[in-house]
N, C-alpha and C positions, 0 to 999 in steps of 0.2 A: 543402886544409883550408878550411872556411868559418869566418871569424872575424866574430862579431857583438858589438856593444856593447849591453848591457842594464843597466837600472837596477833597484833593488830593487822587487819585486812585478811585474816584467815577465816575460814567458814566451816560450818558443820551442817550436814544434811540430815533431816529426819524424814525418812521415807523418800518419796519422789518429789514431794511438793512443798516441803517446808525447809527453808534455808535460814540459818542463823549466822550472822556476820559480826565479827568483832570490829567495831568502827573506830574506837579510840580507847586507850588505856591511860589514865591520868591518876597517879597516886593509888588510892584504894578504890577508885571508881572505874567501872568498865561500861562503855557505851556499846550496846548491841543493836543490830538491826535484824528484823525478822520479816522474811518474805513468805507468805502463806496464802492459800486460797481464801476468798472472802467468807467462805462457810466456816473457817476456823476462827474461833473467838480467842483473842489474846488479851490477857489481863495481867497487871502486876499482882503479886500474891495478896497484898493488903486490900486491893480493890476486889479481887475474887472472893476473899473471905467476907468482906462486907456484903457483897451480893448474895452469898450463900446464907448469911445471917438474916438478911431481909426476906429472902425466899422462905426460909424456915418460919419466920414470924408470920408471913402472909399465909402459909399453910395452916397455921394454928387459928386463923380467923374463922369464927363460926358464922353460919348463915344469918343468925340474928344480928350480928355486927354489921351486916351489909344492908339491912332493911331500909335505912335512911337514904340509900343511894338513889332510889327512884325519884325522890324529891329534888335531886340535883340535876336530873336529866330533863331536857326539853320534851314536852309532850308532842307526840306525832299522831297523825290520823291513822287509824287502822284501815285495812283494805275494805272492810264493810262500810266504814264511814265515808271513804272516798267514792264508792260506787253509788251512793245515794244522791 
């Protein structure tokens, strides 16, 4: 882990496209700003952990658990029914 000391309005670059700015320091809280390309997903750690847990739970879903989904979807005509 790289540890850096920064003051308010100072910045850190990660590669060529990600910039982290120290916006404000108040007591034990630091506000940071992050500039990154839209393709870079940025999450608070607790949100990231929750997403990972949900993804792992979804990966454990068996095909039998999904069998009732077809009843929830609207019925559409198939291409053979449309041509008749």
